[in-house]
PAZAPA-4460 file (N, C-alpha, C; in steps of 0.05 Angstrom, whole numbers, plus 32768, in hexadecimal, padded with zeros to 4 digits):
% residues 183
    n_x    n_y    n_z   ca_x   ca_y   ca_z    c_x    c_y    c_z   seq   type   mol
   8269   8462   897B   8283   846D   8977   8294   8469   8990     1      X     A
   82AD   8461   898C   82BF   845F   89A3   82CE   8479   89A7     2      X     A
   82D2   8480   89C0   82E1   8499   89C6   82F6   8493   89DC     3      X     A
   830C   84A2   89DA   8320   84A1   89EF   831A   84B8   8A02     4      X     A
   831A   84B2   8A1B   8312   84C6   8A2F   8324   84C4   8A47     5      X     A
   832B   84DC   8A52   833A   84DD   8A6B   8330   84F5   8A7A     6      X     A
   8337   84F6   8A94   8330   850D   8AA5   8349   8517   8AB4     7      X     A
   8349   8530   8ABA   835C   853C   8ACC   834B   854A   8AE1     8      X     A
   834F   8541   8AFA   833D   854A   8B0F   8349   8561   8B20     9      X     A
   8336   856E   8B2E   833D   8583   8B41   834E   8599   8B34    10      X     A
   8344   85A3   8B1E   8352   85B7   8B0D   834E   85D4   8B17    11      X     A
   835F   85E6   8B0E   835B   8603   8B11   834C   860B   8AF7    12      X     A
   8332   8610   8AF9   8322   8616   8AE2   832C   862E   8AD2    13      X     A
   8333   8644   8AE0   833C   865C   8AD2   8356   8657   8AC3    14      X     A
   8368   8648   8ACF   8381   8641   8AC2   837C   8630   8AA8    15      X     A
   836A   861D   8AAA   8363   860D   8A92   8357   861E   8A7D    16      X     A
   8345   8630   8A84   8338   8642   8A70   834D   8653   8A62    17      X     A
   8360   865E   8A72   8376   866E   8A65   8386   865D   8A52    18      X     A
   838D   8645   8A5A   839D   8633   8A49   838E   862C   8A2F    19      X     A
   8374   8627   8A31   8364   8620   8A1A   8364   8638   8A06    20      X     A
   8363   8650   8A10   8364   8668   89FF   8380   8669   89F1    21      X     A
   8395   8664   8A01   83B0   8665   89F6   83B5   8651   89DF    22      X     A
   83A9   863A   89E1   83AD   8626   89CC   8398   8628   89B5    23      X     A
   8388   863E   89B6   8374   8643   89A2   835E   862E   89A0    24      X     A
   8357   8623   89B7   8340   8611   89B8   8327   8622   89B5    25      X     A
   8313   8618   89A8   82FA   8626   89A3   82E5   861D   89B7    26      X     A
   82D8   8631   89C4   82C2   862A   89D6   82AA   8621   89C5    27      X     A
   82A0   8609   89CA   828A   85FF   89BA   8271   85FA   89CB    28      X     A
   8274   85F9   89E5   825C   85F4   89F6   825F   8603   8A11    29      X     A
   8249   860D   8A1A   8246   8617   8A36   822A   860F   8A3E    30      X     A
   8228   85FE   8A52   820E   85F2   8A57   820A   85EA   8A74    31      X     A
   81F2   85E9   8A7C   81E9   85DD   8A95   81DD   85C2   8A8D    32      X     A
   81E4   85AD   8A9C   81DA   8593   8A95   81CC   8586   8AAD    33      X     A
   81B9   8575   8AA7   81AE   8562   8ABA   81B3   8547   8AAD    34      X     A
   81C2   8535   8ABB   81C8   851B   8AB1   81B9   8506   8AC2    35      X     A
   81A5   84FA   8AB7   8196   84E5   8AC5   81A1   84CA   8ABD    36      X     A
   81AC   84BC   8AD0   81B9   84A3   8ACC   81A6   848C   8AD2    37      X     A
   81A4   8479   8ABE   8191   8463   8AC1   81A1   8448   8AC1    38      X     A
   8196   8435   8ACF   81A2   841A   8ACF   818C   8407   8AD7    39      X     A
   8192   83ED   8AD6   8180   83D8   8ADF   8181   83D8   8AFE    40      X     A
   816E   83CB   8B0B   816E   83CB   8B28   8186   83BD   8B34    41      X     A
   8193   83AB   8B25   81AB   839E   8B2F   81C5   83AE   8B29    42      X     A
   81C2   83C5   8B1C   81D8   83D7   8B15   81ED   83CA   8B03    43      X     A
   81E4   83B9   8AF1   81F7   83AA   8AE0   8205   83BD   8ACC    44      X     A
   81F9   83D3   8AC4   8207   83E5   8AB1   821D   83F3   8ABF    45      X     A
   8217   83FF   8AD7   822C   840E   8AE6   8242   83FB   8AEF    46      X     A
   823B   83E3   8AF8   824F   83CF   8B00   8262   83C8   8AE9    47      X     A
   8258   83C9   8AD0   8268   83C3   8AB9   8274   83DD   8AAD    48      X     A
   8273   83F3   8ABE   827F   840D   8AB6   8271   8419   8A9E    49      X     A
   8257   8417   8A9D   8247   8423   8A88   822F   8430   8A95    50      X     A
   821D   843B   8A84   8204   8446   8A8E   81F3   844E   8A77    51      X     A
   81DA   8454   8A7E   81C7   8460   8A6B   81C1   847B   8A77    52      X     A
   81BD   848F   8A65   81BA   84AA   8A6F   81A7   84BA   8A5E    53      X     A
   8197   84CB   8A6C   8188   84E0   8A5E   8195   84FA   8A67    54      X     A
   819E   850A   8A54   81AB   8524   8A5B   8199   853B   8A51    55      X     A
   8194   854D   8A63   8185   8566   8A5C   819A   857C   8A5C    56      X     A
   819C   8589   8A45   81B1   859E   8A42   81A4   85B9   8A3D    57      X     A
   81AB   85CC   8A4F   81A3   85E8   8A4C   81BB   85F5   8A3F    58      X     A
   81B9   85FA   8A25   81CF   8605   8A15   81CF   8623   8A19    59      X     A
   81E4   862D   8A28   81E6   8649   8A2F   81F0   865A   8A18    60      X     A
   81FE   864E   8A05   8208   865E   89EE   81F2   8664   89DA    61      X     A
   81DF   8651   89D7   81CA   8654   89C3   81AE   8656   89CE    62      X     A
   81AD   8659   89E9   8193   865C   89F6   817E   8648   89ED    63      X     A
   8186   862E   89F0   8174   8618   89E8   8177   8601   89FB    64      X     A
   8164   85EE   89F9   8165   85D6   8A0A   8165   85BE   89F8    65      X     A
   8175   85AA   89FE   8177   8591   89EE   8177   8579   8A01    66      X     A
   816E   8563   89F6   816C   854A   8A05   817A   8534   89F7    67      X     A
   818A   8524   8A05   8199   850E   89F9   8195   84F4   8A09    68      X     A
   8194   84DF   89FA   8192   84C4   8A05   81AB   84B6   89FD    69      X     A
   81B9   84AB   8A12   81D4   84A0   8A0E   81D7   8486   8A1C    70      X     A
   81E7   8474   8A10   81F2   845D   8A1F   8210   845E   8A1C    71      X     A
   821E   8456   8A31   823B   8455   8A31   8244   843A   8A3D    72      X     A
   8259   842F   8A31   8264   8416   8A3B   8282   8418   8A39    73      X     A
   8290   8412   8A50   82AD   8412   8A50   82B8   83FA   8A41    74      X     A
   82CA   8400   8A2E   82D8   83EB   8A20   82F4   83E5   8A2B    75      X     A
   8301   83FA   8A35   831C   83F8   8A40   8320   840E   8A54    76      X     A
   8332   8409   8A67   8338   841D   8A7C   8356   841D   8A83    77      X     A
   8366   8420   8A6F   8383   841F   8A73   838C   843C   8A79    78      X     A
   839C   8447   8A67   83A6   8463   8A6B   838F   8476   8A6A    79      X     A
   837C   8471   8A59   8363   8481   8A57   834C   846E   8A52    80      X     A
   8334   8478   8A56   831D   8467   8A51   8317   8466   8A34    81      X     A
   830F   844F   8A2B   8304   844C   8A10   82E7   8444   8A14    82      X     A
   82D5   8455   8A0A   82B9   8451   8A0F   82AA   844D   89F4    83      X     A
   8297   843B   89F5   8283   8439   89DF   826C   844B   89E7    84      X     A
   8266   845E   89D5   8251   8471   89DB   823C   8471   89C5    85      X     A
   8223   846F   89CD   820D   8472   89BA   81FB   8487   89C4    86      X     A
   81F6   849C   89B4   81E7   84B3   89BD   81D5   84BD   89A6    87      X     A
   81BE   84C6   89AE   81AC   84D3   899B   819D   84EA   89A8    88      X     A
   8197   84FF   8999   8187   8514   89A4   816A   850B   89A3    89      X     A
   815B   8511   89B8   813F   850A   89B9   812E   8523   89BD    90      X     A
   8114   8521   89B8   8103   8538   89B9   80FE   8542   89D5    91      X     A
   80FC   8530   89E9   80F8   8539   8A04   8102   8523   8A17    92      X     A
   8109   852B   8A2F   8115   8519   8A43   8102   8503   8A4C    93      X     A
   80E8   850A   8A4E   80D4   84F7   8A57   80D2   84DF   8A44    94      X     A
   80D4   84E4   8A2A   80D3   84CD   8A16   80EB   84BA   8A1B    95      X     A
   8103   84C5   8A1F   811A   84B4   8A24   8117   84A5   8A3E    96      X     A
   810D   84B3   8A52   8109   84A6   8A6C   80F6   848E   8A69    97      X     A
   80E0   8493   8A5A   80CC   847D   8A56   80D8   8466   8A47    98      X     A
   80E9   846B   8A33   80F6   8455   8A25   8108   8445   8A38    99      X     A
   8119   8453   8A47   812A   8444   8A5B   8119   8434   8A6E   100      X     A
   8104   8440   8A79   80F4   8432   8A8D   80E6   841A   8A80   101      X     A
   80DD   841C   8A67   80D0   8406   8A59   80E4   83EF   8A55   102      X     A
   80FE   83F4   8A55   8113   83E0   8A52   811A   83D4   8A6E   103      X     A
   810F   83DF   8A83   8114   83D4   8A9E   8129   83E4   8AAD   104      X     A
   8131   83FB   8AA3   8145   840B   8AB1   8136   841E   8AC4   105      X     A
   8145   8427   8AD8   813A   843A   8AEC   814E   8451   8AF0   106      X     A
   8143   8468   8AF8   8154   847F   8AFE   8165   8479   8B16   107      X     A
   817F   847B   8B14   8192   8475   8B29   819B   848F   8B37   108      X     A
   81A0   84A4   8B26   81AB   84BD   8B30   81A6   84D3   8B1C   109      X     A
   81A3   84EB   8B27   81A1   8503   8B16   81B7   8516   8B1E   110      X     A
   81C8   851D   8B0B   81E0   852D   8B11   81DE   8547   8B01   111      X     A
   81E2   855D   8B0F   81E2   8578   8B02   81FF   8581   8B00   112      X     A
   8205   858E   8AE9   821F   8599   8AE5   821F   85B0   8AD1   113      X     A
   8234   85C0   8AD3   8239   85D6   8AC0   8251   85CB   8AAF   114      X     A
   8250   85CF   8A95   8265   85C6   8A83   826C   85DB   8A6E   115      X     A
   8286   85DF   8A6B   8290   85EF   8A55   82A1   85DC   8A44   116      X     A
   829D   85DD   8A2A   82AC   85CB   8A18   82BB   85DB   8A03   117      X     A
   82D3   85D1   89FE   82E5   85DE   89EB   82EE   85C9   89D7   118      X     A
   82F2   85D2   89BE   82FC   85C0   89A9   8318   85C8   89A1   119      X     A
   832A   85B4   89A1   8345   85B7   8997   834A   85A0   8983   120      X     A
   834E   85A7   896A   8350   8593   8954   8336   8582   8956   121      X     A
   833A   8568   895A   8323   8555   895C   831D   854D   8979   122      X     A
   8327   855C   898C   8324   8555   89A8   8312   8568   89B6   123      X     A
   8301   855E   89C8   82EF   856E   89D9   82FB   856F   89F5   124      X     A
   82FE   8587   89FF   8308   858B   8A1B   82F1   8598   8A2A   125      X     A
   82E8   858A   8A3F   82D0   8592   8A4D   82D6   8598   8A6A   126      X     A
   82D0   85B1   8A73   82D2   85B8   8A8F   82B8   85B2   8A9C   127      X     A
   82B8   85A1   8AB0   82A0   8599   8ABE   82A1   85A3   8ADB   128      X     A
   828B   85B1   8AE2   8287   85BA   8AFE   826C   85AE   8B06   129      X     A
   826E   8599   8B16   8255   858B   8B1F   824A   8598   8B37   130      X     A
   8230   8592   8B3C   8224   8599   8B56   8236   858E   8B6C   131      X     A
   823D   859F   8B7F   8250   8597   8B94   8247   857E   8BA4   132      X     A
   822D   8579   8BA5   8224   8561   8BB4   822B   8548   8BA5   133      X     A
   8231   854A   8B8B   823A   8532   8B7C   8258   8531   8B7A   134      X     A
   8265   8546   8B71   8282   8547   8B6E   828C   8562   8B77   135      X     A
   829D   8562   8B8C   82A5   857C   8B98   82BB   858B   8B8A   136      X     A
   82C6   8580   8B74   82DC   858E   8B66   82D7   858E   8B48   137      X     A
   82E2   85A3   8B3A   82DF   85A4   8B1D   82F4   8592   8B10   138      X     A
   82EE   8589   8AF7   8301   8579   8AE8   82FD   857E   8ACB   139      X     A
   8310   8574   8ABB   830D   8575   8A9E   830C   8559   8A94   140      X     A
   82FC   8556   8A7F   82FA   853D   8A70   8305   8543   8A54   141      X     A
   8316   8531   8A4B   8321   8534   8A30   8318   851C   8A20   142      X     A
   830A   8521   8A0A   82FE   850C   89F9   8307   8510   89DC   143      X     A
   830F   84F9   89D0   8317   84FA   89B4   8315   84DE   89A9   144      X     A
   8318   84DB   898F   831A   84C1   8982   8337   84BB   897A   145      X     A
   834A   84CB   8984   8366   84C8   897C   8377   84C9   8996   146      X     A
   8383   84B3   899D   8392   84B3   89B7   83AB   84C5   89B6   147      X     A
   83B8   84C8   899F   83CF   84DA   899D   83C7   84F7   89A2   148      X     A
   83B0   84FE   8997   83A6   851A   899B   839E   851E   89B8   149      X     A
   8394   850A   89C5   838D   850B   89E1   83A7   8512   89F1   150      X     A
   83BC   8504   89EC   83D6   8509   89F9   83E0   8525   89F4   151      X     A
   83DD   852F   89DB   83E5   854A   89D4   83D5   855F   89E4   152      X     A
   83BB   855B   89E6   83AB   856E   89F5   83B2   856E   8A13   153      X     A
   83B6   8557   8A1E   83BE   8556   8A3A   83D8   8566   8A3E   154      X     A
   83EB   8563   8A2D   8404   8571   8A2E   8400   858F   8A2B   155      X     A
   83F0   8597   8A17   83EB   85B4   8A12   83DE   85C1   8A2A   156      X     A
   83CE   85B2   8A39   83C1   85BD   8A51   83D4   85BF   8A69   157      X     A
   83EC   85B5   8A66   8400   85B6   8A7B   8401   859E   8A8D   158      X     A
   83F7   8588   8A84   83F6   856F   8A94   8405   8559   8A85   159      X     A
   8408   8543   8A92   8412   852A   8A86   83FD   8514   8A8A   160      X     A
   8401   84FE   8A7C   83EE   84E8   8A7F   83EC   84DE   8A9C   161      X     A
   8402   84E2   8AAB   8401   84DA   8AC8   83ED   84EB   8AD8   162      X     A
   83E6   8503   8ACE   83D3   8514   8ADB   83B6   850D   8AD5   163      X     A
   83B3   84FA   8AC2   8398   84F3   8AB9   838E   84DA   8AC7   164      X     A
   8375   84D5   8AC4   8369   84BC   8ACF   8355   84B1   8ABB   165      X     A
   8355   8496   8AB9   8342   8488   8AA9   832A   847E   8ABA   166      X     A
   832B   8485   8AD3   8316   847C   8AE6   82FB   8489   8ADF   167      X     A
   82E6   847B   8AE5   82CB   8487   8AE3   82C8   849C   8AF9   168      X     A
   82B4   84AD   8AF6   82B0   84C2   8B0A   82A9   84B5   8B25   169      X     A
   829B   849F   8B25   8295   8491   8B3E   82AE   8486   8B4B   170      X     A
   82C1   847B   8B3C   82DA   8472   8B47   82EA   8489   8B52   171      X     A
   82EB   849F   8B44   82F9   84B7   8B4D   82EE   84C1   8B68   172      X     A
   82D3   84C3   8B69   82C7   84CD   8B82   82CA   84BA   8B99   173      X     A
   82CA   84A0   8B94   82CF   848C   8BA9   82EB   8490   8BB4   174      X     A
   82FF   8493   8BA2   831A   8498   8BAB   831D   84B2   8BBA   175      X     A
   830E   84C6   8BB1   8310   84E1   8BBC   8306   84E2   8BD9   176      X     A
   82EF   84D6   8BDE   82E4   84D9   8BF9   82D2   84C2   8C02   177      X     A
   82D7   84AA   8BF7   82C7   8494   8BFF   82AB   8495   8BF4   178      X     A
   82A7   84A6   8BDF   828D   84AA   8BD3   8282   848F   8BC9   179      X     A
   8268   848B   8BCD   825B   8473   8BC2   8243   847D   8BB2   180      X     A
   8240   8474   8B99   8229   847D   8B89   820F   8473   8B95   181      X     A
   81FA   8482   8B91   81E0   8479   8B9A   81D9   845E   8B8D   182      X     A
   81CC   844C   8B9C   81C4   8433   8B90   81A8   842D   8B96   183      X     A
***
């Protein structure tokens, strides 16, 4: 499935939460995540602005744990990112890790984050607060399959498209402080 995605960085989390309540967005997720990023030794997936991932989700709303195996590939990076995403829920993280390793991928990075997700129409608005050692500021990700609805949500949150970025998190962090991903 293709999705339109953009980020607004260095947000005021409380202000965004209040605005989401005002526009009647529904809270659909509250979770702690561990995102294990996999790539080949030559980093060809990340260099092509994609990746393979195993995500471990501690669902705080439903007191459960889930595991997801995902691949993402950037298709376009104009006003917003257009990503091809393939994802499936798996029974345990180790099985996914073993599949990736059997394909020749290796663990590149493990990223911990807290995420709250809200639904507005067909759009997901996600507040991400990463482990400070990875990303020192909170941001929102807006994901949808409708670019007009993406623009509507950006506006409802009090921003314009000029406030958004289609950059990957690694590009944002590099711009922010010369950050370089582990290799």
